[in-house]
PDB file of N, CA, C and O in Angstrom:
ATOM      1  N   UNK A   1      25.318  10.924  78.916  1.00  0.00           N
ATOM      2  CA  UNK A   1      26.191  10.186  78.024  1.00  0.00           C
ATOM      3  C   UNK A   1      25.513   9.917  76.685  1.00  0.00           C
ATOM      4  O   UNK A   1      26.172   9.887  75.646  1.00  0.00           O
ATOM      5  N   UNK A   2      24.191   9.721  76.713  1.00  0.00           N
ATOM      6  CA  UNK A   2      23.475   9.450  75.464  1.00  0.00           C
ATOM      7  C   UNK A   2      23.546  10.648  74.525  1.00  0.00           C
ATOM      8  O   UNK A   2      23.683  10.481  73.313  1.00  0.00           O
ATOM      9  N   UNK A   3      23.453  11.862  75.081  1.00  0.00           N
ATOM     10  CA  UNK A   3      23.526  13.067  74.239  1.00  0.00           C
ATOM     11  C   UNK A   3      24.899  13.188  73.592  1.00  0.00           C
ATOM     12  O   UNK A   3      25.011  13.612  72.441  1.00  0.00           O
ATOM     13  N   UNK A   4      25.939  12.818  74.326  1.00  0.00           N
ATOM     14  CA  UNK A   4      27.295  12.887  73.783  1.00  0.00           C
ATOM     15  C   UNK A   4      27.449  11.923  72.613  1.00  0.00           C
ATOM     16  O   UNK A   4      28.066  12.262  71.604  1.00  0.00           O
ATOM     17  N   UNK A   5      26.888  10.720  72.748  1.00  0.00           N
ATOM     18  CA  UNK A   5      26.940   9.750  71.655  1.00  0.00           C
ATOM     19  C   UNK A   5      26.154  10.243  70.451  1.00  0.00           C
ATOM     20  O   UNK A   5      26.576  10.042  69.312  1.00  0.00           O
ATOM     21  N   UNK A   6      25.022  10.885  70.688  1.00  0.00           N
ATOM     22  CA  UNK A   6      24.209  11.411  69.595  1.00  0.00           C
ATOM     23  C   UNK A   6      24.965  12.502  68.847  1.00  0.00           C
ATOM     24  O   UNK A   6      24.945  12.536  67.617  1.00  0.00           O
ATOM     25  N   UNK A   7      25.630  13.395  69.578  1.00  0.00           N
ATOM     26  CA  UNK A   7      26.420  14.443  68.929  1.00  0.00           C
ATOM     27  C   UNK A   7      27.559  13.838  68.119  1.00  0.00           C
ATOM     28  O   UNK A   7      27.891  14.334  67.043  1.00  0.00           O
ATOM     29  N   UNK A   8      28.156  12.774  68.630  1.00  0.00           N
ATOM     30  CA  UNK A   8      29.229  12.093  67.901  1.00  0.00           C
ATOM     31  C   UNK A   8      28.694  11.457  66.622  1.00  0.00           C
ATOM     32  O   UNK A   8      29.364  11.491  65.590  1.00  0.00           O
ATOM     33  N   UNK A   9      27.505  10.883  66.676  1.00  0.00           N
ATOM     34  CA  UNK A   9      26.890  10.303  65.474  1.00  0.00           C
ATOM     35  C   UNK A   9      26.616  11.376  64.427  1.00  0.00           C
ATOM     36  O   UNK A   9      26.846  11.158  63.237  1.00  0.00           O
ATOM     37  N   UNK A  10      26.128  12.527  64.862  1.00  0.00           N
ATOM     38  CA  UNK A  10      25.870  13.632  63.934  1.00  0.00           C
ATOM     39  C   UNK A  10      27.177  14.067  63.288  1.00  0.00           C
ATOM     40  O   UNK A  10      27.233  14.282  62.077  1.00  0.00           O
ATOM     41  N   UNK A  11      28.226  14.197  64.090  1.00  0.00           N
ATOM     42  CA  UNK A  11      29.524  14.616  63.553  1.00  0.00           C
ATOM     43  C   UNK A  11      30.039  13.619  62.525  1.00  0.00           C
ATOM     44  O   UNK A  11      30.508  14.016  61.458  1.00  0.00           O
ATOM     45  N   UNK A  12      29.958  12.329  62.832  1.00  0.00           N
ATOM     46  CA  UNK A  12      30.448  11.313  61.896  1.00  0.00           C
ATOM     47  C   UNK A  12      29.658  11.320  60.598  1.00  0.00           C
ATOM     48  O   UNK A  12      30.229  11.142  59.522  1.00  0.00           O
ATOM     49  N   UNK A  13      28.340  11.525  60.690  1.00  0.00           N
ATOM     50  CA  UNK A  13      27.533  11.577  59.476  1.00  0.00           C
ATOM     51  C   UNK A  13      27.924  12.779  58.623  1.00  0.00           C
ATOM     52  O   UNK A  13      28.016  12.669  57.400  1.00  0.00           O
ATOM     53  N   UNK A  14      28.153  13.925  59.259  1.00  0.00           N
ATOM     54  CA  UNK A  14      28.553  15.111  58.509  1.00  0.00           C
ATOM     55  C   UNK A  14      29.954  14.956  57.918  1.00  0.00           C
ATOM     56  O   UNK A  14      30.210  15.419  56.807  1.00  0.00           O
ATOM     57  N   UNK A  15      30.863  14.307  58.653  1.00  0.00           N
ATOM     58  CA  UNK A  15      32.215  14.093  58.136  1.00  0.00           C
ATOM     59  C   UNK A  15      32.206  13.313  56.828  1.00  0.00           C
ATOM     60  O   UNK A  15      33.056  13.529  55.964  1.00  0.00           O
ATOM     61  N   UNK A  16      31.253  12.415  56.685  1.00  0.00           N
ATOM     62  CA  UNK A  16      31.202  11.610  55.464  1.00  0.00           C
ATOM     63  C   UNK A  16      30.698  12.408  54.260  1.00  0.00           C
ATOM     64  O   UNK A  16      30.738  11.914  53.133  1.00  0.00           O
ATOM     65  N   UNK A  17      30.224  13.636  54.486  1.00  0.00           N
ATOM     66  CA  UNK A  17      29.698  14.462  53.394  1.00  0.00           C
ATOM     67  C   UNK A  17      30.487  15.755  53.195  1.00  0.00           C
ATOM     68  O   UNK A  17      29.999  16.674  52.537  1.00  0.00           O
ATOM     69  N   UNK A  18      31.696  15.842  53.749  1.00  0.00           N
ATOM     70  CA  UNK A  18      32.523  17.036  53.570  1.00  0.00           C
ATOM     71  C   UNK A  18      32.818  17.215  52.084  1.00  0.00           C
ATOM     72  O   UNK A  18      33.188  16.268  51.391  1.00  0.00           O
ATOM     73  N   UNK A  19      32.649  18.441  51.613  1.00  0.00           N
ATOM     74  CA  UNK A  19      32.898  18.753  50.209  1.00  0.00           C
ATOM     75  C   UNK A  19      31.677  18.624  49.318  1.00  0.00           C
ATOM     76  O   UNK A  19      31.749  18.919  48.125  1.00  0.00           O
ATOM     77  N   UNK A  20      30.561  18.188  49.877  1.00  0.00           N
ATOM     78  CA  UNK A  20      29.348  18.005  49.082  1.00  0.00           C
ATOM     79  C   UNK A  20      28.420  19.209  49.223  1.00  0.00           C
ATOM     80  O   UNK A  20      28.458  19.938  50.214  1.00  0.00           O
ATOM     81  N   UNK A  21      27.590  19.392  48.203  1.00  0.00           N
ATOM     82  CA  UNK A  21      26.637  20.507  48.164  1.00  0.00           C
ATOM     83  C   UNK A  21      25.460  20.191  49.083  1.00  0.00           C
ATOM     84  O   UNK A  21      24.869  19.114  49.007  1.00  0.00           O
ATOM     85  N   UNK A  22      25.129  21.150  49.955  1.00  0.00           N
ATOM     86  CA  UNK A  22      24.019  20.966  50.883  1.00  0.00           C
ATOM     87  C   UNK A  22      23.139  22.213  50.902  1.00  0.00           C
ATOM     88  O   UNK A  22      23.552  23.298  50.492  1.00  0.00           O
ATOM     89  N   UNK A  23      21.940  22.028  51.380  1.00  0.00           N
ATOM     90  CA  UNK A  23      21.018  23.139  51.611  1.00  0.00           C
ATOM     91  C   UNK A  23      20.821  23.225  53.115  1.00  0.00           C
ATOM     92  O   UNK A  23      20.565  22.214  53.768  1.00  0.00           O
ATOM     93  N   UNK A  24      20.938  24.414  53.661  1.00  0.00           N
ATOM     94  CA  UNK A  24      20.730  24.569  55.097  1.00  0.00           C
ATOM     95  C   UNK A  24      19.601  25.548  55.349  1.00  0.00           C
ATOM     96  O   UNK A  24      19.416  26.525  54.624  1.00  0.00           O
ATOM     97  N   UNK A  25      18.867  25.259  56.381  1.00  0.00           N
ATOM     98  CA  UNK A  25      17.791  26.130  56.851  1.00  0.00           C
ATOM     99  C   UNK A  25      18.090  26.388  58.322  1.00  0.00           C
ATOM    100  O   UNK A  25      18.107  25.461  59.132  1.00  0.00           O
ATOM    101  N   UNK A  26      18.326  27.656  58.661  1.00  0.00           N
ATOM    102  CA  UNK A  26      18.696  28.008  60.029  1.00  0.00           C
ATOM    103  C   UNK A  26      17.674  28.961  60.625  1.00  0.00           C
ATOM    104  O   UNK A  26      17.229  29.909  59.978  1.00  0.00           O
ATOM    105  N   UNK A  27      17.318  28.694  61.855  1.00  0.00           N
ATOM    106  CA  UNK A  27      16.409  29.553  62.605  1.00  0.00           C
ATOM    107  C   UNK A  27      17.241  30.244  63.677  1.00  0.00           C
ATOM    108  O   UNK A  27      17.734  29.599  64.602  1.00  0.00           O
ATOM    109  N   UNK A  28      17.395  31.551  63.548  1.00  0.00           N
ATOM    110  CA  UNK A  28      18.244  32.307  64.462  1.00  0.00           C
ATOM    111  C   UNK A  28      17.466  33.177  65.436  1.00  0.00           C
ATOM    112  O   UNK A  28      17.983  34.195  65.896  1.00  0.00           O
ATOM    113  N   UNK A  29      16.245  32.801  65.757  1.00  0.00           N
ATOM    114  CA  UNK A  29      15.489  33.577  66.733  1.00  0.00           C
ATOM    115  C   UNK A  29      14.296  34.263  66.112  1.00  0.00           C
ATOM    116  O   UNK A  29      13.787  33.834  65.076  1.00  0.00           O
ATOM    117  N   UNK A  30      13.863  35.307  66.735  1.00  0.00           N
ATOM    118  CA  UNK A  30      12.641  36.018  66.336  1.00  0.00           C
ATOM    119  C   UNK A  30      12.683  36.439  64.872  1.00  0.00           C
ATOM    120  O   UNK A  30      13.384  37.377  64.493  1.00  0.00           O
ATOM    121  N   UNK A  31      11.934  35.736  64.083  1.00  0.00           N
ATOM    122  CA  UNK A  31      11.768  36.041  62.660  1.00  0.00           C
ATOM    123  C   UNK A  31      13.087  36.189  61.912  1.00  0.00           C
ATOM    124  O   UNK A  31      13.149  36.892  60.904  1.00  0.00           O
ATOM    125  N   UNK A  32      14.119  35.550  62.383  1.00  0.00           N
ATOM    126  CA  UNK A  32      15.419  35.601  61.726  1.00  0.00           C
ATOM    127  C   UNK A  32      15.788  34.197  61.272  1.00  0.00           C
ATOM    128  O   UNK A  32      16.539  33.490  61.944  1.00  0.00           O
ATOM    129  N   UNK A  33      15.266  33.815  60.157  1.00  0.00           N
ATOM    130  CA  UNK A  33      15.627  32.513  59.613  1.00  0.00           C
ATOM    131  C   UNK A  33      16.045  32.705  58.164  1.00  0.00           C
ATOM    132  O   UNK A  33      15.645  33.666  57.508  1.00  0.00           O
ATOM    133  N   UNK A  34      16.846  31.786  57.683  1.00  0.00           N
ATOM    134  CA  UNK A  34      17.298  31.880  56.307  1.00  0.00           C
ATOM    135  C   UNK A  34      17.569  30.495  55.745  1.00  0.00           C
ATOM    136  O   UNK A  34      17.785  29.532  56.480  1.00  0.00           O
ATOM    137  N   UNK A  35      17.550  30.425  54.424  1.00  0.00           N
ATOM    138  CA  UNK A  35      17.890  29.212  53.686  1.00  0.00           C
ATOM    139  C   UNK A  35      19.030  29.549  52.751  1.00  0.00           C
ATOM    140  O   UNK A  35      18.985  30.558  52.048  1.00  0.00           O
ATOM    141  N   UNK A  36      20.043  28.720  52.739  1.00  0.00           N
ATOM    142  CA  UNK A  36      21.209  28.927  51.881  1.00  0.00           C
ATOM    143  C   UNK A  36      21.608  27.595  51.260  1.00  0.00           C
ATOM    144  O   UNK A  36      21.338  26.528  51.811  1.00  0.00           O
ATOM    145  N   UNK A  37      22.249  27.680  50.116  1.00  0.00           N
ATOM    146  CA  UNK A  37      22.832  26.510  49.467  1.00  0.00           C
ATOM    147  C   UNK A  37      24.332  26.723  49.470  1.00  0.00           C
ATOM    148  O   UNK A  37      24.818  27.777  49.060  1.00  0.00           O
ATOM    149  N   UNK A  38      25.064  25.723  49.931  1.00  0.00           N
ATOM    150  CA  UNK A  38      26.509  25.854  50.009  1.00  0.00           C
ATOM    151  C   UNK A  38      27.185  24.504  50.019  1.00  0.00           C
ATOM    152  O   UNK A  38      26.585  23.484  49.682  1.00  0.00           O
ATOM    153  N   UNK A  39      28.440  24.517  50.412  1.00  0.00           N
ATOM    154  CA  UNK A  39      29.258  23.311  50.465  1.00  0.00           C
ATOM    155  C   UNK A  39      29.691  23.093  51.907  1.00  0.00           C
ATOM    156  O   UNK A  39      30.152  24.020  52.572  1.00  0.00           O
ATOM    157  N   UNK A  40      29.540  21.870  52.383  1.00  0.00           N
ATOM    158  CA  UNK A  40      30.029  21.532  53.719  1.00  0.00           C
ATOM    159  C   UNK A  40      31.552  21.542  53.647  1.00  0.00           C
ATOM    160  O   UNK A  40      32.162  20.632  53.086  1.00  0.00           O
ATOM    161  N   UNK A  41      32.155  22.573  54.217  1.00  0.00           N
ATOM    162  CA  UNK A  41      33.584  22.804  54.037  1.00  0.00           C
ATOM    163  C   UNK A  41      34.442  21.941  54.951  1.00  0.00           C
ATOM    164  O   UNK A  41      35.416  21.337  54.501  1.00  0.00           O
ATOM    165  N   UNK A  42      34.086  21.880  56.232  1.00  0.00           N
ATOM    166  CA  UNK A  42      34.913  21.121  57.168  1.00  0.00           C
ATOM    167  C   UNK A  42      34.137  20.841  58.444  1.00  0.00           C
ATOM    168  O   UNK A  42      33.155  21.514  58.758  1.00  0.00           O
ATOM    169  N   UNK A  43      34.602  19.831  59.172  1.00  0.00           N
ATOM    170  CA  UNK A  43      34.049  19.533  60.492  1.00  0.00           C
ATOM    171  C   UNK A  43      35.177  19.631  61.509  1.00  0.00           C
ATOM    172  O   UNK A  43      36.317  19.262  61.230  1.00  0.00           O
ATOM    173  N   UNK A  44      34.850  20.123  62.667  1.00  0.00           N
ATOM    174  CA  UNK A  44      35.791  20.271  63.764  1.00  0.00           C
ATOM    175  C   UNK A  44      35.177  19.605  64.988  1.00  0.00           C
ATOM    176  O   UNK A  44      34.014  19.204  64.940  1.00  0.00           O
ATOM    177  N   UNK A  45      35.923  19.472  66.086  1.00  0.00           N
ATOM    178  CA  UNK A  45      35.376  18.766  67.254  1.00  0.00           C
ATOM    179  C   UNK A  45      34.045  19.311  67.774  1.00  0.00           C
ATOM    180  O   UNK A  45      33.221  18.533  68.254  1.00  0.00           O
ATOM    181  N   UNK A  46      33.811  20.612  67.695  1.00  0.00           N
ATOM    182  CA  UNK A  46      32.578  21.178  68.250  1.00  0.00           C
ATOM    183  C   UNK A  46      31.676  21.844  67.226  1.00  0.00           C
ATOM    184  O   UNK A  46      30.499  22.076  67.501  1.00  0.00           O
ATOM    185  N   UNK A  47      32.208  22.156  66.045  1.00  0.00           N
ATOM    186  CA  UNK A  47      31.430  22.881  65.036  1.00  0.00           C
ATOM    187  C   UNK A  47      31.664  22.299  63.646  1.00  0.00           C
ATOM    188  O   UNK A  47      32.583  21.509  63.430  1.00  0.00           O
ATOM    189  N   UNK A  48      30.810  22.707  62.709  1.00  0.00           N
ATOM    190  CA  UNK A  48      31.046  22.432  61.295  1.00  0.00           C
ATOM    191  C   UNK A  48      30.839  23.730  60.528  1.00  0.00           C
ATOM    192  O   UNK A  48      30.133  24.628  60.988  1.00  0.00           O
ATOM    193  N   UNK A  49      31.463  23.823  59.348  1.00  0.00           N
ATOM    194  CA  UNK A  49      31.467  25.062  58.576  1.00  0.00           C
ATOM    195  C   UNK A  49      30.861  24.806  57.202  1.00  0.00           C
ATOM    196  O   UNK A  49      31.199  23.833  56.529  1.00  0.00           O
ATOM    197  N   UNK A  50      29.956  25.703  56.797  1.00  0.00           N
ATOM    198  CA  UNK A  50      29.343  25.650  55.472  1.00  0.00           C
ATOM    199  C   UNK A  50      29.768  26.905  54.719  1.00  0.00           C
ATOM    200  O   UNK A  50      29.597  28.020  55.211  1.00  0.00           O
ATOM    201  N   UNK A  51      30.326  26.716  53.513  1.00  0.00           N
ATOM    202  CA  UNK A  51      30.727  27.845  52.673  1.00  0.00           C
ATOM    203  C   UNK A  51      29.626  28.133  51.658  1.00  0.00           C
ATOM    204  O   UNK A  51      29.209  27.243  50.916  1.00  0.00           O
ATOM    205  N   UNK A  52      29.157  29.376  51.628  1.00  0.00           N
ATOM    206  CA  UNK A  52      28.108  29.797  50.698  1.00  0.00           C
ATOM    207  C   UNK A  52      28.731  30.761  49.699  1.00  0.00           C
ATOM    208  O   UNK A  52      29.267  31.801  50.082  1.00  0.00           O
ATOM    209  N   UNK A  53      28.657  30.413  48.415  1.00  0.00           N
ATOM    210  CA  UNK A  53      29.169  31.269  47.346  1.00  0.00           C
ATOM    211  C   UNK A  53      27.987  31.750  46.523  1.00  0.00           C
ATOM    212  O   UNK A  53      27.390  30.984  45.767  1.00  0.00           O
ATOM    213  N   UNK A  54      27.657  33.014  46.676  1.00  0.00           N
ATOM    214  CA  UNK A  54      26.597  33.615  45.881  1.00  0.00           C
ATOM    215  C   UNK A  54      27.224  34.653  44.965  1.00  0.00           C
ATOM    216  O   UNK A  54      28.421  34.926  45.060  1.00  0.00           O
ATOM    217  N   UNK A  55      26.429  35.227  44.087  1.00  0.00           N
ATOM    218  CA  UNK A  55      26.961  36.141  43.077  1.00  0.00           C
ATOM    219  C   UNK A  55      27.837  37.242  43.650  1.00  0.00           C
ATOM    220  O   UNK A  55      28.958  37.446  43.184  1.00  0.00           O
ATOM    221  N   UNK A  56      27.354  37.938  44.630  1.00  0.00           N
ATOM    222  CA  UNK A  56      28.047  39.131  45.110  1.00  0.00           C
ATOM    223  C   UNK A  56      28.901  38.925  46.356  1.00  0.00           C
ATOM    224  O   UNK A  56      29.631  39.832  46.754  1.00  0.00           O
ATOM    225  N   UNK A  57      28.826  37.763  46.972  1.00  0.00           N
ATOM    226  CA  UNK A  57      29.626  37.573  48.172  1.00  0.00           C
ATOM    227  C   UNK A  57      29.887  36.095  48.431  1.00  0.00           C
ATOM    228  O   UNK A  57      29.192  35.209  47.933  1.00  0.00           O
ATOM    229  N   UNK A  58      30.907  35.879  49.224  1.00  0.00           N
ATOM    230  CA  UNK A  58      31.264  34.540  49.684  1.00  0.00           C
ATOM    231  C   UNK A  58      31.268  34.608  51.205  1.00  0.00           C
ATOM    232  O   UNK A  58      31.866  35.511  51.789  1.00  0.00           O
ATOM    233  N   UNK A  59      30.615  33.673  51.830  1.00  0.00           N
ATOM    234  CA  UNK A  59      30.496  33.715  53.285  1.00  0.00           C
ATOM    235  C   UNK A  59      30.606  32.308  53.849  1.00  0.00           C
ATOM    236  O   UNK A  59      30.244  31.329  53.197  1.00  0.00           O
ATOM    237  N   UNK A  60      31.113  32.228  55.071  1.00  0.00           N
ATOM    238  CA  UNK A  60      31.163  30.960  55.790  1.00  0.00           C
ATOM    239  C   UNK A  60      30.263  31.076  57.015  1.00  0.00           C
ATOM    240  O   UNK A  60      30.276  32.077  57.732  1.00  0.00           O
ATOM    241  N   UNK A  61      29.490  30.027  57.230  1.00  0.00           N
ATOM    242  CA  UNK A  61      28.617  29.949  58.398  1.00  0.00           C
ATOM    243  C   UNK A  61      29.088  28.771  59.238  1.00  0.00           C
ATOM    244  O   UNK A  61      29.380  27.700  58.706  1.00  0.00           O
ATOM    245  N   UNK A  62      29.161  28.967  60.541  1.00  0.00           N
ATOM    246  CA  UNK A  62      29.535  27.864  61.424  1.00  0.00           C
ATOM    247  C   UNK A  62      28.379  27.571  62.377  1.00  0.00           C
ATOM    248  O   UNK A  62      27.679  28.471  62.841  1.00  0.00           O
ATOM    249  N   UNK A  63      28.209  26.288  62.647  1.00  0.00           N
ATOM    250  CA  UNK A  63      27.141  25.825  63.523  1.00  0.00           C
ATOM    251  C   UNK A  63      27.691  24.722  64.414  1.00  0.00           C
ATOM    252  O   UNK A  63      28.665  24.056  64.064  1.00  0.00           O
ATOM    253  N   UNK A  64      27.065  24.534  65.559  1.00  0.00           N
ATOM    254  CA  UNK A  64      27.451  23.433  66.438  1.00  0.00           C
ATOM    255  C   UNK A  64      26.595  22.212  66.112  1.00  0.00           C
ATOM    256  O   UNK A  64      25.532  22.329  65.502  1.00  0.00           O
ATOM    257  N   UNK A  65      27.066  21.057  66.520  1.00  0.00           N
ATOM    258  CA  UNK A  65      26.300  19.827  66.309  1.00  0.00           C
ATOM    259  C   UNK A  65      25.021  19.849  67.147  1.00  0.00           C
ATOM    260  O   UNK A  65      24.026  19.222  66.784  1.00  0.00           O
ATOM    261  N   UNK A  66      25.049  20.567  68.259  1.00  0.00           N
ATOM    262  CA  UNK A  66      23.844  20.710  69.090  1.00  0.00           C
ATOM    263  C   UNK A  66      22.757  21.477  68.341  1.00  0.00           C
ATOM    264  O   UNK A  66      21.570  21.243  68.571  1.00  0.00           O
ATOM    265  N   UNK A  67      23.148  22.395  67.443  1.00  0.00           N
ATOM    266  CA  UNK A  67      22.156  23.102  66.622  1.00  0.00           C
ATOM    267  C   UNK A  67      21.384  22.125  65.750  1.00  0.00           C
ATOM    268  O   UNK A  67      20.183  22.293  65.540  1.00  0.00           O
ATOM    269  N   UNK A  68      22.060  21.114  65.247  1.00  0.00           N
ATOM    270  CA  UNK A  68      21.395  20.090  64.434  1.00  0.00           C
ATOM    271  C   UNK A  68      20.497  19.236  65.322  1.00  0.00           C
ATOM    272  O   UNK A  68      19.370  18.911  64.948  1.00  0.00           O
ATOM    273  N   UNK A  69      21.001  18.877  66.498  1.00  0.00           N
ATOM    274  CA  UNK A  69      20.246  18.043  67.429  1.00  0.00           C
ATOM    275  C   UNK A  69      18.949  18.724  67.868  1.00  0.00           C
ATOM    276  O   UNK A  69      17.910  18.072  67.975  1.00  0.00           O
ATOM    277  N   UNK A  70      19.006  20.017  68.120  1.00  0.00           N
ATOM    278  CA  UNK A  70      17.823  20.756  68.567  1.00  0.00           C
ATOM    279  C   UNK A  70      16.987  21.285  67.404  1.00  0.00           C
ATOM    280  O   UNK A  70      15.996  21.986  67.610  1.00  0.00           O
ATOM    281  N   UNK A  71      17.390  20.949  66.197  1.00  0.00           N
ATOM    282  CA  UNK A  71      16.694  21.333  64.959  1.00  0.00           C
ATOM    283  C   UNK A  71      16.657  22.844  64.742  1.00  0.00           C
ATOM    284  O   UNK A  71      15.762  23.352  64.067  1.00  0.00           O
ATOM    285  N   UNK A  72      17.624  23.561  65.309  1.00  0.00           N
ATOM    286  CA  UNK A  72      17.803  24.971  64.994  1.00  0.00           C
ATOM    287  C   UNK A  72      18.333  25.101  63.573  1.00  0.00           C
ATOM    288  O   UNK A  72      18.059  26.080  62.880  1.00  0.00           O
ATOM    289  N   UNK A  73      19.099  24.093  63.148  1.00  0.00           N
ATOM    290  CA  UNK A  73      19.635  24.025  61.790  1.00  0.00           C
ATOM    291  C   UNK A  73      19.175  22.718  61.170  1.00  0.00           C
ATOM    292  O   UNK A  73      19.318  21.654  61.773  1.00  0.00           O
ATOM    293  N   UNK A  74      18.622  22.796  59.961  1.00  0.00           N
ATOM    294  CA  UNK A  74      18.223  21.609  59.213  1.00  0.00           C
ATOM    295  C   UNK A  74      19.091  21.527  57.968  1.00  0.00           C
ATOM    296  O   UNK A  74      19.258  22.517  57.255  1.00  0.00           O
ATOM    297  N   UNK A  75      19.641  20.354  57.708  1.00  0.00           N
ATOM    298  CA  UNK A  75      20.528  20.157  56.566  1.00  0.00           C
ATOM    299  C   UNK A  75      19.935  19.155  55.601  1.00  0.00           C
ATOM    300  O   UNK A  75      19.349  18.153  56.009  1.00  0.00           O
ATOM    301  N   UNK A  76      20.092  19.433  54.316  1.00  0.00           N
ATOM    302  CA  UNK A  76      19.651  18.515  53.267  1.00  0.00           C
ATOM    303  C   UNK A  76      20.776  18.373  52.259  1.00  0.00           C
ATOM    304  O   UNK A  76      21.501  19.329  51.983  1.00  0.00           O
ATOM    305  N   UNK A  77      20.916  17.184  51.714  1.00  0.00           N
ATOM    306  CA  UNK A  77      21.970  16.858  50.759  1.00  0.00           C
ATOM    307  C   UNK A  77      21.343  16.569  49.410  1.00  0.00           C
ATOM    308  O   UNK A  77      20.280  15.951  49.339  1.00  0.00           O
ATOM    309  N   UNK A  78      21.990  17.009  48.339  1.00  0.00           N
ATOM    310  CA  UNK A  78      21.489  16.688  47.006  1.00  0.00           C
ATOM    311  C   UNK A  78      21.895  15.264  46.670  1.00  0.00           C
ATOM    312  O   UNK A  78      23.081  14.937  46.648  1.00  0.00           O
ATOM    313  N   UNK A  79      20.912  14.424  46.410  1.00  0.00           N
ATOM    314  CA  UNK A  79      21.159  13.048  46.013  1.00  0.00           C
ATOM    315  C   UNK A  79      21.044  12.912  44.507  1.00  0.00           C
ATOM    316  O   UNK A  79      21.089  13.905  43.782  1.00  0.00           O
ATOM    317  N   UNK A  80      20.896  11.682  44.038  1.00  0.00           N
ATOM    318  CA  UNK A  80      20.685  11.457  42.620  1.00  0.00           C
ATOM    319  C   UNK A  80      19.383  12.085  42.173  1.00  0.00           C
ATOM    320  O   UNK A  80      18.476  12.272  42.984  1.00  0.00           O
ATOM    321  N   UNK A  81      19.275  12.410  40.913  1.00  0.00           N
ATOM    322  CA  UNK A  81      18.083  13.034  40.326  1.00  0.00           C
ATOM    323  C   UNK A  81      17.774  14.391  40.950  1.00  0.00           C
ATOM    324  O   UNK A  81      16.624  14.830  40.927  1.00  0.00           O
ATOM    325  N   UNK A  82      18.786  15.065  41.511  1.00  0.00           N
ATOM    326  CA  UNK A  82      18.613  16.386  42.139  1.00  0.00           C
ATOM    327  C   UNK A  82      17.526  16.413  43.205  1.00  0.00           C
ATOM    328  O   UNK A  82      16.836  17.421  43.359  1.00  0.00           O
ATOM    329  N   UNK A  83      17.367  15.327  43.936  1.00  0.00           N
ATOM    330  CA  UNK A  83      16.412  15.279  45.045  1.00  0.00           C
ATOM    331  C   UNK A  83      17.142  15.591  46.341  1.00  0.00           C
ATOM    332  O   UNK A  83      18.296  15.206  46.526  1.00  0.00           O
ATOM    333  N   UNK A  84      16.456  16.291  47.233  1.00  0.00           N
ATOM    334  CA  UNK A  84      17.036  16.605  48.531  1.00  0.00           C
ATOM    335  C   UNK A  84      16.823  15.444  49.492  1.00  0.00           C
ATOM    336  O   UNK A  84      15.733  14.878  49.570  1.00  0.00           O
ATOM    337  N   UNK A  85      17.874  15.099  50.218  1.00  0.00           N
ATOM    338  CA  UNK A  85      17.826  14.039  51.222  1.00  0.00           C
ATOM    339  C   UNK A  85      18.164  14.681  52.566  1.00  0.00           C
ATOM    340  O   UNK A  85      19.199  15.336  52.691  1.00  0.00           O
ATOM    341  N   UNK A  86      17.317  14.506  53.559  1.00  0.00           N
ATOM    342  CA  UNK A  86      17.557  15.096  54.881  1.00  0.00           C
ATOM    343  C   UNK A  86      18.762  14.435  55.535  1.00  0.00           C
ATOM    344  O   UNK A  86      18.875  13.210  55.557  1.00  0.00           O
ATOM    345  N   UNK A  87      19.651  15.250  56.063  1.00  0.00           N
ATOM    346  CA  UNK A  87      20.802  14.759  56.814  1.00  0.00           C
ATOM    347  C   UNK A  87      20.488  14.829  58.299  1.00  0.00           C
ATOM    348  O   UNK A  87      19.827  15.763  58.752  1.00  0.00           O
ATOM    349  N   UNK A  88      20.950  13.863  59.047  1.00  0.00           N
ATOM    350  CA  UNK A  88      20.830  13.862  60.507  1.00  0.00           C
ATOM    351  C   UNK A  88      19.384  13.994  60.956  1.00  0.00           C
ATOM    352  O   UNK A  88      19.130  14.560  62.019  1.00  0.00           O
ATOM    353  N   UNK A  89      18.454  13.505  60.207  1.00  0.00           N
ATOM    354  CA  UNK A  89      17.034  13.632  60.556  1.00  0.00           C
ATOM    355  C   UNK A  89      16.667  12.646  61.651  1.00  0.00           C
ATOM    356  O   UNK A  89      17.044  11.476  61.603  1.00  0.00           O
ATOM    357  N   UNK A  90      15.931  13.130  62.630  1.00  0.00           N
ATOM    358  CA  UNK A  90      15.413  12.267  63.679  1.00  0.00           C
ATOM    359  C   UNK A  90      16.441  11.727  64.633  1.00  0.00           C
ATOM    360  O   UNK A  90      16.231  10.660  65.209  1.00  0.00           O
ATOM    361  N   UNK A  91      17.557  12.423  64.828  1.00  0.00           N
ATOM    362  CA  UNK A  91      18.599  11.939  65.738  1.00  0.00           C
ATOM    363  C   UNK A  91      18.197  12.138  67.166  1.00  0.00           C
ATOM    364  O   UNK A  91      18.951  11.789  68.074  1.00  0.00           O
TER     365      UNK A  91
END
């Protein structure tokens, strides 16, 4: 039950930042990690979606809240003075 509450807390925190610019760092296994800057597009009951708009392509990435909990995905938000603020850190 505690894990379910933690996932709900992560979801609520992300819901409050929908539409804001974020930086994500994702580890997808053996030497497959990437960093992207995008916009938190939407949150759903089990996943959230980040839209990345780069020069030559537009892509959407979806992740589960468990990815944040297990630190497979790290999210940072741009605060005042263009400083990065960790989202969902230490949950």
